[in-house]
C-alpha positions as CSV (number, residue, x, y, z in Angstrom):
1,X,105.8,139.6,107.9
2,X,109.3,139.0,109.5
3,X,111.8,138.5,106.7
4,X,113.5,135.9,108.8
5,X,110.5,133.6,108.6
6,X,110.7,133.9,104.8
7,X,114.3,132.9,104.9
8,X,113.7,130.1,107.2
9,X,110.8,128.8,105.1
10,X,112.9,129.1,101.9
11,X,115.6,127.0,103.4
12,X,113.2,124.4,104.6
13,X,111.6,124.1,101.3
14,X,115.0,123.7,99.6
15,X,115.9,120.9,102.2
16,X,112.5,119.2,101.5
17,X,113.0,119.4,97.8
18,X,116.4,117.9,98.0
19,X,115.4,115.1,100.4
20,X,112.2,114.3,98.2
21,X,114.2,114.2,95.1
22,X,116.7,111.9,96.6
23,X,113.8,109.7,97.8
24,X,111.9,109.8,94.7
25,X,114.8,108.8,92.4
26,X,115.8,105.9,94.5
27,X,114.6,102.7,93.2
28,X,112.3,100.6,95.3
29,X,113.9,97.1,96.1
30,X,111.5,94.4,95.9
31,X,112.0,92.2,99.0
32,X,112.5,88.6,98.1
33,X,109.9,87.5,100.7
34,X,107.2,89.5,99.1
35,X,107.3,87.3,96.0
36,X,107.1,83.4,96.0
37,X,110.5,82.1,95.6
38,X,109.3,79.6,93.1
39,X,108.3,82.3,90.7
40,X,111.5,82.3,88.6
41,X,110.0,84.6,85.8
42,X,109.8,87.4,88.3
43,X,113.3,88.2,89.6
44,X,114.0,90.6,92.5
45,X,114.7,94.0,90.9
46,X,114.9,97.6,91.7
47,X,111.7,99.2,90.4
48,X,111.4,102.8,89.7
49,X,108.5,104.7,91.1
50,X,107.4,105.4,87.6
51,X,107.3,101.7,86.9
52,X,105.4,101.0,90.1
53,X,102.9,103.7,89.3
54,X,102.5,102.4,85.7
55,X,101.7,98.9,87.1
56,X,99.2,100.5,89.6
57,X,97.3,102.2,86.7
58,X,97.2,99.1,84.7
59,X,95.9,97.3,87.7
60,X,93.1,99.7,88.5
61,X,92.1,100.9,85.0
62,X,90.9,99.4,81.6
63,X,92.3,100.4,78.3
64,X,95.7,101.8,79.6
65,X,98.0,103.0,76.8
66,X,101.0,105.2,76.4
67,X,98.9,108.3,76.0
68,X,96.8,107.6,79.1
69,X,100.0,106.9,81.2
70,X,101.7,110.0,79.9
71,X,98.9,112.2,80.8
72,X,98.3,110.8,84.2
73,X,101.9,110.6,85.3
74,X,102.8,113.9,83.8
75,X,105.7,112.5,82.0
76,X,106.7,112.2,78.3
77,X,105.6,109.3,76.1
78,X,109.3,108.4,75.7
79,X,109.7,108.0,79.5
80,X,106.5,105.8,79.6
81,X,107.9,103.7,76.7
82,X,111.2,103.3,78.6
83,X,109.4,102.2,81.7
84,X,107.2,99.9,79.7
85,X,110.1,98.2,78.1
86,X,111.5,97.2,81.4
87,X,108.1,95.9,82.7
88,X,107.9,93.9,79.4
89,X,111.4,92.6,79.8
90,X,110.6,91.3,83.3
91,X,107.3,89.7,82.4
92,X,105.2,92.3,84.5
93,X,102.7,93.3,81.8
94,X,101.4,91.9,78.4
95,X,100.7,93.9,75.4
96,X,97.3,93.6,73.7
97,X,95.4,95.2,70.8
98,X,91.7,95.5,70.3
99,X,90.0,93.7,67.4
100,X,89.7,96.0,64.4
101,X,92.4,98.4,65.8
102,X,95.8,96.9,65.1
103,X,97.6,100.2,65.7
104,X,96.7,101.1,69.4
105,X,98.5,99.0,72.1
106,X,97.0,98.4,75.6
107,X,98.5,96.8,78.5
108,X,97.4,94.3,81.1
109,X,99.2,92.7,84.0
110,X,100.7,89.2,84.1
111,X,100.3,87.2,87.4
112,X,103.8,88.6,88.5
113,X,102.4,92.1,87.6
114,X,99.4,91.5,89.7
115,X,101.7,90.6,92.7
116,X,103.9,93.8,92.1
117,X,100.6,95.8,92.1
118,X,99.8,94.3,95.4
119,X,103.3,95.2,96.7
120,X,102.9,98.8,95.4
121,X,99.6,99.2,97.3
122,X,101.4,98.0,100.4
123,X,104.0,100.7,99.9
124,X,101.1,103.4,99.6
125,X,99.4,102.2,102.8
126,X,102.7,102.4,104.7
127,X,103.4,105.9,103.4
128,X,99.8,107.0,104.4
129,X,100.3,105.6,107.9
130,X,103.7,107.5,108.2
131,X,102.0,110.7,107.0
132,X,99.1,110.3,109.3
133,X,101.4,110.0,112.2
134,X,103.1,113.2,111.1
135,X,99.7,114.9,110.6
136,X,98.7,114.1,114.1
137,X,101.5,116.3,115.4
138,X,99.6,119.4,114.1
139,X,96.3,121.2,114.8
140,X,93.6,121.1,112.2
141,X,94.3,124.8,111.6
142,X,98.0,124.1,111.0
143,X,97.0,121.4,108.5
144,X,94.8,123.7,106.7
145,X,97.3,126.4,106.4
146,X,99.8,123.8,105.1
147,X,97.2,122.4,102.6
148,X,96.4,125.9,101.4
149,X,100.1,126.6,101.0
150,X,100.8,123.4,98.9
151,X,97.7,124.1,96.7
152,X,98.8,127.5,95.9
153,X,102.4,126.3,95.3
154,X,101.1,123.7,92.8
155,X,99.3,126.4,90.9
156,X,102.7,128.3,90.5
157,X,104.5,125.3,89.2
């Protein structure tokens, strides 16, 4: 294979990684019109993607705790704890314990947390629509090649 295509691909991957990192580490501003103005316990806030994903897991699963979140999000328990503290501070989640097990902590969403979970779902749907528009610019064979590349890339990470 031509070495110039390797160089071009390497440069494109670097640009992709830099742009993606910049996007991922930006905080998501919750628009004021997405939350009822009378809900004073839920201020506008810049939410991290980690916090939004935690809210999503709590919304869609039962018995969510730090260990579960750490394994699902592929982040440390300390990172989960930091994100959880911000969610607790802003009354997005509640802490609960099961009867007979005073040690293990589980999380549920408050009403504000339910609203934030709905907002996060809207963000996902918007992203899916944007990706679909992008995918439509390629042939099925192109998409199969890209998919195979990313699957192999993930294995090497």
